mmCIF file as Biopython writes it, N, C-alpha, C and O atoms, coordinates in Angstrom:
data_model
#
loop_
_atom_site.group_PDB
_atom_site.id
_atom_site.type_symbol
_atom_site.label_atom_id
_atom_site.label_alt_id
_atom_site.label_comp_id
_atom_site.label_asym_id
_atom_site.label_entity_id
_atom_site.label_seq_id
_atom_site.pdbx_PDB_ins_code
_atom_site.Cartn_x
_atom_site.Cartn_y
_atom_site.Cartn_z
_atom_site.occupancy
_atom_site.B_iso_or_equiv
_atom_site.auth_seq_id
_atom_site.auth_asym_id
_atom_site.pdbx_PDB_model_num
ATOM 1   N N  . UNK A ? 1  ? 40.959 -20.276 10.720  1.0 0.0 1  A 1 
ATOM 2   C CA . UNK A ? 1  ? 40.524 -21.188 10.264  1.0 0.0 1  A 1 
ATOM 3   C C  . UNK A ? 1  ? 41.954 -21.894 9.836   1.0 0.0 1  A 1 
ATOM 4   O O  . UNK A ? 1  ? 43.009 -21.260 9.848   1.0 0.0 1  A 1 
ATOM 5   N N  . UNK A ? 2  ? 41.847 -23.498 9.397   1.0 0.0 2  A 1 
ATOM 6   C CA . UNK A ? 2  ? 43.169 -23.404 9.265   1.0 0.0 2  A 1 
ATOM 7   C C  . UNK A ? 2  ? 43.847 -23.927 7.664   1.0 0.0 2  A 1 
ATOM 8   O O  . UNK A ? 2  ? 43.241 -24.487 6.751   1.0 0.0 2  A 1 
ATOM 9   N N  . UNK A ? 3  ? 44.910 -23.627 7.710   1.0 0.0 3  A 1 
ATOM 10  C CA . UNK A ? 3  ? 45.408 -23.664 6.412   1.0 0.0 3  A 1 
ATOM 11  C C  . UNK A ? 3  ? 45.035 -24.712 5.863   1.0 0.0 3  A 1 
ATOM 12  O O  . UNK A ? 3  ? 45.023 -25.691 6.608   1.0 0.0 3  A 1 
ATOM 13  N N  . UNK A ? 4  ? 44.698 -24.885 4.741   1.0 0.0 4  A 1 
ATOM 14  C CA . UNK A ? 4  ? 44.314 -26.350 3.584   1.0 0.0 4  A 1 
ATOM 15  C C  . UNK A ? 4  ? 42.558 -26.346 3.691   1.0 0.0 4  A 1 
ATOM 16  O O  . UNK A ? 4  ? 41.855 -26.945 2.877   1.0 0.0 4  A 1 
ATOM 17  N N  . UNK A ? 5  ? 42.103 -25.680 4.669   1.0 0.0 5  A 1 
ATOM 18  C CA . UNK A ? 5  ? 40.845 -25.127 4.566   1.0 0.0 5  A 1 
ATOM 19  C C  . UNK A ? 5  ? 39.710 -24.630 2.777   1.0 0.0 5  A 1 
ATOM 20  O O  . UNK A ? 5  ? 39.553 -23.581 2.153   1.0 0.0 5  A 1 
ATOM 21  N N  . UNK A ? 6  ? 39.249 -25.913 2.622   1.0 0.0 6  A 1 
ATOM 22  C CA . UNK A ? 6  ? 38.797 -25.064 1.532   1.0 0.0 6  A 1 
ATOM 23  C C  . UNK A ? 6  ? 37.190 -24.220 1.710   1.0 0.0 6  A 1 
ATOM 24  O O  . UNK A ? 6  ? 36.176 -24.618 2.283   1.0 0.0 6  A 1 
ATOM 25  N N  . UNK A ? 7  ? 37.456 -22.891 0.951   1.0 0.0 7  A 1 
ATOM 26  C CA . UNK A ? 7  ? 36.298 -21.592 1.259   1.0 0.0 7  A 1 
ATOM 27  C C  . UNK A ? 7  ? 35.788 -21.217 -0.184  1.0 0.0 7  A 1 
ATOM 28  O O  . UNK A ? 7  ? 36.151 -21.510 -1.324  1.0 0.0 7  A 1 
ATOM 29  N N  . UNK A ? 8  ? 34.757 -20.419 0.378   1.0 0.0 8  A 1 
ATOM 30  C CA . UNK A ? 8  ? 34.319 -19.484 -0.921  1.0 0.0 8  A 1 
ATOM 31  C C  . UNK A ? 8  ? 34.354 -18.303 -0.326  1.0 0.0 8  A 1 
ATOM 32  O O  . UNK A ? 8  ? 34.314 -18.186 0.899   1.0 0.0 8  A 1 
ATOM 33  N N  . UNK A ? 9  ? 34.420 -17.479 -1.012  1.0 0.0 9  A 1 
ATOM 34  C CA . UNK A ? 9  ? 34.426 -15.955 -0.991  1.0 0.0 9  A 1 
ATOM 35  C C  . UNK A ? 9  ? 33.451 -14.963 -1.659  1.0 0.0 9  A 1 
ATOM 36  O O  . UNK A ? 9  ? 33.083 -14.917 -2.833  1.0 0.0 9  A 1 
ATOM 37  N N  . UNK A ? 10 ? 33.174 -14.297 -0.762  1.0 0.0 10 A 1 
ATOM 38  C CA . UNK A ? 10 ? 31.848 -13.460 -1.432  1.0 0.0 10 A 1 
ATOM 39  C C  . UNK A ? 10 ? 31.971 -12.002 -0.857  1.0 0.0 10 A 1 
ATOM 40  O O  . UNK A ? 10 ? 31.956 -11.731 0.344   1.0 0.0 10 A 1 
ATOM 41  N N  . UNK A ? 11 ? 32.091 -11.143 -1.841  1.0 0.0 11 A 1 
ATOM 42  C CA . UNK A ? 11 ? 31.271 -9.746  -1.337  1.0 0.0 11 A 1 
ATOM 43  C C  . UNK A ? 11 ? 30.336 -8.995  -1.667  1.0 0.0 11 A 1 
ATOM 44  O O  . UNK A ? 11 ? 30.212 -8.758  -2.869  1.0 0.0 11 A 1 
ATOM 45  N N  . UNK A ? 12 ? 29.289 -8.324  -0.601  1.0 0.0 12 A 1 
ATOM 46  C CA . UNK A ? 12 ? 28.809 -7.445  -1.182  1.0 0.0 12 A 1 
ATOM 47  C C  . UNK A ? 12 ? 27.521 -8.512  -1.850  1.0 0.0 12 A 1 
ATOM 48  O O  . UNK A ? 12 ? 26.921 -8.060  -2.825  1.0 0.0 12 A 1 
ATOM 49  N N  . UNK A ? 13 ? 27.092 -9.975  -1.300  1.0 0.0 13 A 1 
ATOM 50  C CA . UNK A ? 13 ? 26.387 -10.992 -2.046  1.0 0.0 13 A 1 
ATOM 51  C C  . UNK A ? 13 ? 26.985 -11.473 -3.283  1.0 0.0 13 A 1 
ATOM 52  O O  . UNK A ? 13 ? 26.544 -12.543 -3.704  1.0 0.0 13 A 1 
ATOM 53  N N  . UNK A ? 14 ? 28.251 -10.672 -4.203  1.0 0.0 14 A 1 
ATOM 54  C CA . UNK A ? 14 ? 28.597 -10.885 -5.258  1.0 0.0 14 A 1 
ATOM 55  C C  . UNK A ? 14 ? 29.881 -12.150 -4.865  1.0 0.0 14 A 1 
ATOM 56  O O  . UNK A ? 14 ? 30.574 -12.202 -3.849  1.0 0.0 14 A 1 
ATOM 57  N N  . UNK A ? 15 ? 29.880 -13.076 -6.047  1.0 0.0 15 A 1 
ATOM 58  C CA . UNK A ? 15 ? 30.709 -14.753 -5.338  1.0 0.0 15 A 1 
ATOM 59  C C  . UNK A ? 15 ? 32.042 -13.641 -5.910  1.0 0.0 15 A 1 
ATOM 60  O O  . UNK A ? 15 ? 31.940 -12.643 -6.623  1.0 0.0 15 A 1 
ATOM 61  N N  . UNK A ? 16 ? 33.433 -14.345 -5.204  1.0 0.0 16 A 1 
ATOM 62  C CA . UNK A ? 16 ? 34.580 -13.740 -5.571  1.0 0.0 16 A 1 
ATOM 63  C C  . UNK A ? 16 ? 35.209 -14.911 -6.078  1.0 0.0 16 A 1 
ATOM 64  O O  . UNK A ? 16 ? 35.725 -14.793 -7.189  1.0 0.0 16 A 1 
ATOM 65  N N  . UNK A ? 17 ? 35.298 -16.269 -5.381  1.0 0.0 17 A 1 
ATOM 66  C CA . UNK A ? 17 ? 35.790 -17.324 -6.073  1.0 0.0 17 A 1 
ATOM 67  C C  . UNK A ? 17 ? 35.719 -18.387 -5.301  1.0 0.0 17 A 1 
ATOM 68  O O  . UNK A ? 17 ? 34.978 -18.124 -4.355  1.0 0.0 17 A 1 
ATOM 69  N N  . UNK A ? 18 ? 36.187 -19.615 -5.234  1.0 0.0 18 A 1 
ATOM 70  C CA . UNK A ? 18 ? 36.525 -20.561 -4.325  1.0 0.0 18 A 1 
ATOM 71  C C  . UNK A ? 18 ? 37.954 -20.473 -4.253  1.0 0.0 18 A 1 
ATOM 72  O O  . UNK A ? 18 ? 38.662 -19.906 -5.085  1.0 0.0 18 A 1 
ATOM 73  N N  . UNK A ? 19 ? 38.445 -21.216 -2.947  1.0 0.0 19 A 1 
ATOM 74  C CA . UNK A ? 19 ? 39.776 -21.571 -2.903  1.0 0.0 19 A 1 
ATOM 75  C C  . UNK A ? 19 ? 40.305 -22.411 -1.584  1.0 0.0 19 A 1 
ATOM 76  O O  . UNK A ? 19 ? 39.494 -23.220 -1.131  1.0 0.0 19 A 1 
ATOM 77  N N  . UNK A ? 20 ? 41.523 -22.308 -0.953  1.0 0.0 20 A 1 
ATOM 78  C CA . UNK A ? 20 ? 41.726 -22.891 0.074   1.0 0.0 20 A 1 
ATOM 79  C C  . UNK A ? 20 ? 42.855 -22.155 0.688   1.0 0.0 20 A 1 
ATOM 80  O O  . UNK A ? 20 ? 43.908 -21.971 0.076   1.0 0.0 20 A 1 
ATOM 81  N N  . UNK A ? 21 ? 42.565 -21.573 2.353   1.0 0.0 21 A 1 
ATOM 82  C CA . UNK A ? 21 ? 42.967 -21.124 3.046   1.0 0.0 21 A 1 
ATOM 83  C C  . UNK A ? 21 ? 44.596 -21.471 3.099   1.0 0.0 21 A 1 
ATOM 84  O O  . UNK A ? 21 ? 44.983 -22.556 3.531   1.0 0.0 21 A 1 
ATOM 85  N N  . UNK A ? 22 ? 45.420 -20.551 2.667   1.0 0.0 22 A 1 
ATOM 86  C CA . UNK A ? 22 ? 47.551 -20.620 2.955   1.0 0.0 22 A 1 
ATOM 87  C C  . UNK A ? 22 ? 47.805 -20.424 4.001   1.0 0.0 22 A 1 
ATOM 88  O O  . UNK A ? 22 ? 48.789 -20.927 4.543   1.0 0.0 22 A 1 
ATOM 89  N N  . UNK A ? 23 ? 46.750 -19.406 4.749   1.0 0.0 23 A 1 
ATOM 90  C CA . UNK A ? 23 ? 47.401 -19.187 6.348   1.0 0.0 23 A 1 
ATOM 91  C C  . UNK A ? 23 ? 46.324 -17.935 6.697   1.0 0.0 23 A 1 
ATOM 92  O O  . UNK A ? 23 ? 45.685 -17.203 5.940   1.0 0.0 23 A 1 
ATOM 93  N N  . UNK A ? 24 ? 46.376 -17.985 7.745   1.0 0.0 24 A 1 
ATOM 94  C CA . UNK A ? 24 ? 45.993 -16.119 8.689   1.0 0.0 24 A 1 
ATOM 95  C C  . UNK A ? 24 ? 46.673 -15.896 10.053  1.0 0.0 24 A 1 
ATOM 96  O O  . UNK A ? 24 ? 47.353 -16.620 10.779  1.0 0.0 24 A 1 
ATOM 97  N N  . UNK A ? 25 ? 46.275 -14.738 10.126  1.0 0.0 25 A 1 
ATOM 98  C CA . UNK A ? 25 ? 47.237 -13.627 11.141  1.0 0.0 25 A 1 
ATOM 99  C C  . UNK A ? 25 ? 46.248 -14.656 12.753  1.0 0.0 25 A 1 
ATOM 100 O O  . UNK A ? 25 ? 45.181 -15.257 12.626  1.0 0.0 25 A 1 
ATOM 101 N N  . UNK A ? 26 ? 46.806 -14.567 13.648  1.0 0.0 26 A 1 
ATOM 102 C CA . UNK A ? 26 ? 46.900 -14.966 14.818  1.0 0.0 26 A 1 
ATOM 103 C C  . UNK A ? 26 ? 45.082 -14.534 15.308  1.0 0.0 26 A 1 
ATOM 104 O O  . UNK A ? 26 ? 44.191 -15.313 15.647  1.0 0.0 26 A 1 
ATOM 105 N N  . UNK A ? 27 ? 45.044 -13.196 15.184  1.0 0.0 27 A 1 
ATOM 106 C CA . UNK A ? 27 ? 43.617 -12.398 15.041  1.0 0.0 27 A 1 
ATOM 107 C C  . UNK A ? 27 ? 42.516 -12.705 14.556  1.0 0.0 27 A 1 
ATOM 108 O O  . UNK A ? 27 ? 41.355 -12.409 14.837  1.0 0.0 27 A 1 
ATOM 109 N N  . UNK A ? 28 ? 43.323 -13.766 13.268  1.0 0.0 28 A 1 
ATOM 110 C CA . UNK A ? 28 ? 41.707 -13.943 12.496  1.0 0.0 28 A 1 
ATOM 111 C C  . UNK A ? 28 ? 41.950 -12.328 11.473  1.0 0.0 28 A 1 
ATOM 112 O O  . UNK A ? 28 ? 41.428 -12.555 10.382  1.0 0.0 28 A 1 
ATOM 113 N N  . UNK A ? 29 ? 42.381 -11.263 11.483  1.0 0.0 29 A 1 
ATOM 114 C CA . UNK A ? 29 ? 41.826 -10.083 10.556  1.0 0.0 29 A 1 
ATOM 115 C C  . UNK A ? 29 ? 42.388 -10.389 9.156   1.0 0.0 29 A 1 
ATOM 116 O O  . UNK A ? 29 ? 41.835 -9.940  8.152   1.0 0.0 29 A 1 
ATOM 117 N N  . UNK A ? 30 ? 43.546 -11.198 9.095   1.0 0.0 30 A 1 
ATOM 118 C CA . UNK A ? 30 ? 43.994 -11.373 7.807   1.0 0.0 30 A 1 
ATOM 119 C C  . UNK A ? 30 ? 43.941 -12.836 7.462   1.0 0.0 30 A 1 
ATOM 120 O O  . UNK A ? 30 ? 44.231 -13.742 8.243   1.0 0.0 30 A 1 
ATOM 121 N N  . UNK A ? 31 ? 43.482 -13.002 6.031   1.0 0.0 31 A 1 
ATOM 122 C CA . UNK A ? 31 ? 43.484 -15.052 5.908   1.0 0.0 31 A 1 
ATOM 123 C C  . UNK A ? 31 ? 44.162 -14.534 3.940   1.0 0.0 31 A 1 
ATOM 124 O O  . UNK A ? 31 ? 43.871 -13.638 3.148   1.0 0.0 31 A 1 
ATOM 125 N N  . UNK A ? 32 ? 45.000 -15.554 3.934   1.0 0.0 32 A 1 
ATOM 126 C CA . UNK A ? 32 ? 45.249 -15.829 2.362   1.0 0.0 32 A 1 
ATOM 127 C C  . UNK A ? 32 ? 45.053 -16.755 2.368   1.0 0.0 32 A 1 
ATOM 128 O O  . UNK A ? 32 ? 45.313 -17.556 3.266   1.0 0.0 32 A 1 
ATOM 129 N N  . UNK A ? 33 ? 44.466 -16.973 1.247   1.0 0.0 33 A 1 
ATOM 130 C CA . UNK A ? 33 ? 43.756 -17.628 -0.148  1.0 0.0 33 A 1 
ATOM 131 C C  . UNK A ? 33 ? 43.996 -17.972 -1.115  1.0 0.0 33 A 1 
ATOM 132 O O  . UNK A ? 33 ? 44.304 -17.003 -1.809  1.0 0.0 33 A 1 
ATOM 133 N N  . UNK A ? 34 ? 44.061 -19.115 -1.786  1.0 0.0 34 A 1 
ATOM 134 C CA . UNK A ? 34 ? 45.043 -19.337 -2.765  1.0 0.0 34 A 1 
ATOM 135 C C  . UNK A ? 34 ? 43.675 -19.519 -4.019  1.0 0.0 34 A 1 
ATOM 136 O O  . UNK A ? 34 ? 43.162 -20.609 -3.768  1.0 0.0 34 A 1 
ATOM 137 N N  . UNK A ? 35 ? 43.376 -19.253 -4.507  1.0 0.0 35 A 1 
ATOM 138 C CA . UNK A ? 35 ? 41.787 -18.847 -5.286  1.0 0.0 35 A 1 
ATOM 139 C C  . UNK A ? 35 ? 41.938 -20.077 -6.199  1.0 0.0 35 A 1 
ATOM 140 O O  . UNK A ? 35 ? 43.117 -20.183 -6.536  1.0 0.0 35 A 1 
ATOM 141 N N  . UNK A ? 36 ? 40.909 -21.356 -6.885  1.0 0.0 36 A 1 
ATOM 142 C CA . UNK A ? 36 ? 41.063 -22.172 -7.932  1.0 0.0 36 A 1 
ATOM 143 C C  . UNK A ? 36 ? 41.880 -21.263 -9.212  1.0 0.0 36 A 1 
ATOM 144 O O  . UNK A ? 36 ? 41.538 -20.138 -9.578  1.0 0.0 36 A 1 
ATOM 145 N N  . UNK A ? 37 ? 42.659 -21.805 -9.590  1.0 0.0 37 A 1 
ATOM 146 C CA . UNK A ? 37 ? 42.955 -21.347 -11.210 1.0 0.0 37 A 1 
ATOM 147 C C  . UNK A ? 37 ? 44.128 -20.301 -10.674 1.0 0.0 37 A 1 
ATOM 148 O O  . UNK A ? 37 ? 44.910 -19.912 -11.542 1.0 0.0 37 A 1 
ATOM 149 N N  . UNK A ? 38 ? 44.205 -20.105 -10.131 1.0 0.0 38 A 1 
ATOM 150 C CA . UNK A ? 38 ? 45.583 -19.031 -9.771  1.0 0.0 38 A 1 
ATOM 151 C C  . UNK A ? 38 ? 46.536 -19.382 -8.838  1.0 0.0 38 A 1 
ATOM 152 O O  . UNK A ? 38 ? 46.170 -19.669 -7.698  1.0 0.0 38 A 1 
ATOM 153 N N  . UNK A ? 39 ? 47.799 -19.406 -9.170  1.0 0.0 39 A 1 
ATOM 154 C CA . UNK A ? 39 ? 48.912 -19.756 -8.731  1.0 0.0 39 A 1 
ATOM 155 C C  . UNK A ? 39 ? 49.733 -19.017 -7.282  1.0 0.0 39 A 1 
ATOM 156 O O  . UNK A ? 39 ? 50.549 -19.535 -6.520  1.0 0.0 39 A 1 
ATOM 157 N N  . UNK A ? 40 ? 49.193 -17.738 -7.280  1.0 0.0 40 A 1 
ATOM 158 C CA . UNK A ? 40 ? 49.542 -17.452 -5.821  1.0 0.0 40 A 1 
ATOM 159 C C  . UNK A ? 40 ? 48.524 -17.208 -4.853  1.0 0.0 40 A 1 
ATOM 160 O O  . UNK A ? 40 ? 47.340 -17.393 -5.135  1.0 0.0 40 A 1 
ATOM 161 N N  . UNK A ? 41 ? 48.914 -16.786 -3.674  1.0 0.0 41 A 1 
ATOM 162 C CA . UNK A ? 41 ? 48.098 -16.382 -2.986  1.0 0.0 41 A 1 
ATOM 163 C C  . UNK A ? 41 ? 47.550 -14.944 -2.787  1.0 0.0 41 A 1 
ATOM 164 O O  . UNK A ? 41 ? 48.252 -13.974 -3.074  1.0 0.0 41 A 1 
ATOM 165 N N  . UNK A ? 42 ? 46.224 -14.802 -2.268  1.0 0.0 42 A 1 
ATOM 166 C CA . UNK A ? 42 ? 45.219 -13.325 -2.472  1.0 0.0 42 A 1 
ATOM 167 C C  . UNK A ? 42 ? 45.610 -13.415 -0.899  1.0 0.0 42 A 1 
ATOM 168 O O  . UNK A ? 42 ? 46.070 -14.326 -0.211  1.0 0.0 42 A 1 
ATOM 169 N N  . UNK A ? 43 ? 45.136 -11.752 -0.560  1.0 0.0 43 A 1 
ATOM 170 C CA . UNK A ? 43 ? 45.588 -11.371 1.008   1.0 0.0 43 A 1 
ATOM 171 C C  . UNK A ? 43 ? 43.976 -10.959 0.782   1.0 0.0 43 A 1 
ATOM 172 O O  . UNK A ? 43 ? 43.374 -10.596 -0.229  1.0 0.0 43 A 1 
ATOM 173 N N  . UNK A ? 44 ? 43.521 -11.185 2.241   1.0 0.0 44 A 1 
ATOM 174 C CA . UNK A ? 44 ? 42.284 -10.293 2.329   1.0 0.0 44 A 1 
ATOM 175 C C  . UNK A ? 44 ? 41.810 -9.740  4.134   1.0 0.0 44 A 1 
ATOM 176 O O  . UNK A ? 44 ? 41.499 -10.455 5.087   1.0 0.0 44 A 1 
ATOM 177 N N  . UNK A ? 45 ? 41.905 -8.469  4.066   1.0 0.0 45 A 1 
ATOM 178 C CA . UNK A ? 45 ? 41.900 -8.302  5.455   1.0 0.0 45 A 1 
ATOM 179 C C  . UNK A ? 45 ? 40.641 -7.879  5.714   1.0 0.0 45 A 1 
ATOM 180 O O  . UNK A ? 45 ? 39.999 -7.553  4.715   1.0 0.0 45 A 1 
ATOM 181 N N  . UNK A ? 46 ? 39.983 -7.768  6.986   1.0 0.0 46 A 1 
ATOM 182 C CA . UNK A ? 46 ? 39.106 -7.357  7.708   1.0 0.0 46 A 1 
ATOM 183 C C  . UNK A ? 46 ? 38.237 -6.717  7.112   1.0 0.0 46 A 1 
ATOM 184 O O  . UNK A ? 46 ? 37.106 -7.098  6.808   1.0 0.0 46 A 1 
ATOM 185 N N  . UNK A ? 47 ? 38.813 -5.549  6.887   1.0 0.0 47 A 1 
ATOM 186 C CA . UNK A ? 47 ? 38.243 -4.215  6.605   1.0 0.0 47 A 1 
ATOM 187 C C  . UNK A ? 47 ? 37.768 -4.603  5.289   1.0 0.0 47 A 1 
ATOM 188 O O  . UNK A ? 47 ? 36.951 -3.931  4.659   1.0 0.0 47 A 1 
ATOM 189 N N  . UNK A ? 48 ? 38.235 -5.592  4.911   1.0 0.0 48 A 1 
ATOM 190 C CA . UNK A ? 48 ? 37.830 -6.007  3.416   1.0 0.0 48 A 1 
ATOM 191 C C  . UNK A ? 48 ? 36.512 -5.644  3.363   1.0 0.0 48 A 1 
ATOM 192 O O  . UNK A ? 48 ? 36.105 -4.663  2.740   1.0 0.0 48 A 1 
ATOM 193 N N  . UNK A ? 49 ? 35.413 -6.859  4.383   1.0 0.0 49 A 1 
ATOM 194 C CA . UNK A ? 49 ? 33.951 -7.146  4.468   1.0 0.0 49 A 1 
ATOM 195 C C  . UNK A ? 49 ? 33.805 -7.880  3.054   1.0 0.0 49 A 1 
ATOM 196 O O  . UNK A ? 49 ? 32.953 -7.800  2.169   1.0 0.0 49 A 1 
ATOM 197 N N  . UNK A ? 50 ? 35.287 -8.827  3.236   1.0 0.0 50 A 1 
ATOM 198 C CA . UNK A ? 50 ? 34.810 -10.268 2.369   1.0 0.0 50 A 1 
ATOM 199 C C  . UNK A ? 50 ? 34.255 -11.657 2.835   1.0 0.0 50 A 1 
ATOM 200 O O  . UNK A ? 50 ? 35.018 -12.450 3.386   1.0 0.0 50 A 1 
ATOM 201 N N  . UNK A ? 51 ? 33.178 -11.908 2.660   1.0 0.0 51 A 1 
ATOM 202 C CA . UNK A ? 51 ? 32.569 -13.323 3.353   1.0 0.0 51 A 1 
ATOM 203 C C  . UNK A ? 51 ? 33.731 -14.319 3.188   1.0 0.0 51 A 1 
ATOM 204 O O  . UNK A ? 51 ? 34.052 -14.665 2.051   1.0 0.0 51 A 1 
ATOM 205 N N  . UNK A ? 52 ? 34.312 -14.749 4.162   1.0 0.0 52 A 1 
ATOM 206 C CA . UNK A ? 52 ? 34.435 -15.999 3.668   1.0 0.0 52 A 1 
ATOM 207 C C  . UNK A ? 52 ? 33.473 -17.477 4.507   1.0 0.0 52 A 1 
ATOM 208 O O  . UNK A ? 52 ? 33.294 -17.731 5.698   1.0 0.0 52 A 1 
ATOM 209 N N  . UNK A ? 53 ? 33.242 -17.850 3.848   1.0 0.0 53 A 1 
ATOM 210 C CA . UNK A ? 53 ? 32.423 -19.199 4.269   1.0 0.0 53 A 1 
ATOM 211 C C  . UNK A ? 53 ? 33.105 -20.376 3.790   1.0 0.0 53 A 1 
ATOM 212 O O  . UNK A ? 53 ? 33.637 -20.363 2.680   1.0 0.0 53 A 1 
ATOM 213 N N  . UNK A ? 54 ? 33.143 -21.758 4.801   1.0 0.0 54 A 1 
ATOM 214 C CA . UNK A ? 54 ? 33.302 -22.726 4.938   1.0 0.0 54 A 1 
ATOM 215 C C  . UNK A ? 54 ? 33.228 -23.823 4.021   1.0 0.0 54 A 1 
ATOM 216 O O  . UNK A ? 54 ? 32.421 -24.546 4.605   1.0 0.0 54 A 1 
ATOM 217 N N  . UNK A ? 55 ? 33.583 -24.501 2.824   1.0 0.0 55 A 1 
ATOM 218 C CA . UNK A ? 55 ? 32.773 -25.476 2.120   1.0 0.0 55 A 1 
ATOM 219 C C  . UNK A ? 55 ? 33.331 -26.903 2.762   1.0 0.0 55 A 1 
ATOM 220 O O  . UNK A ? 55 ? 34.476 -27.347 2.845   1.0 0.0 55 A 1 
ATOM 221 N N  . UNK A ? 56 ? 31.777 -27.549 3.267   1.0 0.0 56 A 1 
ATOM 222 C CA . UNK A ? 56 ? 32.562 -28.623 3.606   1.0 0.0 56 A 1 
ATOM 223 C C  . UNK A ? 56 ? 32.457 -29.939 2.756   1.0 0.0 56 A 1 
ATOM 224 O O  . UNK A ? 56 ? 33.151 -30.915 3.040   1.0 0.0 56 A 1 
#
Protein backbone atom coordinates (compact mmCIF):
# COMPACT_ATOMS: atom_id res chain seq x y z
CA UNK A 1 0.00 0.00 0.00
CA UNK A 2 1.65 3.26 -1.07
CA UNK A 3 2.29 6.19 1.24
CA UNK A 4 -0.39 8.85 0.84
CA UNK A 5 -3.14 6.29 0.22
CA UNK A 6 -6.40 7.26 2.01
CA UNK A 7 -7.70 4.37 4.13
CA UNK A 8 -10.43 3.45 6.59
CA UNK A 9 -9.59 1.25 9.59
CA UNK A 10 -11.84 -1.07 11.56
CA UNK A 11 -11.49 -3.93 14.01
CA UNK A 12 -14.12 -6.58 14.73
CA UNK A 13 -16.57 -4.60 12.59
CA UNK A 14 -16.13 -1.44 14.66
CA UNK A 15 -14.66 1.65 12.99
CA UNK A 16 -11.34 2.95 14.28
CA UNK A 17 -11.09 5.90 11.93
CA UNK A 18 -9.85 7.15 8.60
CA UNK A 19 -6.53 8.56 7.59
CA UNK A 20 -3.57 8.36 5.24
CA UNK A 21 -0.90 5.67 5.00
CA UNK A 22 2.47 7.05 6.11
CA UNK A 23 4.47 3.87 5.44
CA UNK A 24 4.52 0.09 5.43
CA UNK A 25 7.08 -2.67 5.86
CA UNK A 26 8.04 -4.52 2.65
CA UNK A 27 6.09 -7.61 3.74
CA UNK A 28 2.98 -5.61 4.69
CA UNK A 29 3.08 -6.85 8.29
CA UNK A 30 3.14 -3.30 9.68
CA UNK A 31 1.39 -0.18 8.43
CA UNK A 32 1.72 3.34 9.81
CA UNK A 33 -1.33 5.58 9.43
CA UNK A 34 -1.85 9.23 10.27
CA UNK A 35 -5.47 9.22 11.41
CA UNK A 36 -7.65 12.22 10.63
CA UNK A 37 -7.34 14.75 13.44
CA UNK A 38 -4.09 13.25 14.80
CA UNK A 39 -0.66 14.80 14.48
CA UNK A 40 1.32 11.59 14.98
CA UNK A 41 1.17 8.37 13.03
CA UNK A 42 -0.05 5.12 14.59
CA UNK A 43 1.45 1.72 13.94
CA UNK A 44 -0.74 -1.30 13.26
CA UNK A 45 0.64 -4.86 13.19
CA UNK A 46 -0.87 -7.68 11.16
CA UNK A 47 -1.48 -9.47 14.49
CA UNK A 48 -3.72 -6.59 15.60
CA UNK A 49 -6.36 -7.90 13.13
CA UNK A 50 -7.15 -4.40 11.95
CA UNK A 51 -8.94 -4.21 8.59
CA UNK A 52 -7.37 -1.59 6.32
CA UNK A 53 -9.75 -0.58 3.54
CA UNK A 54 -8.66 1.66 0.67
CA UNK A 55 -10.87 4.70 0.20
CA UNK A 56 -11.38 5.44 -3.50
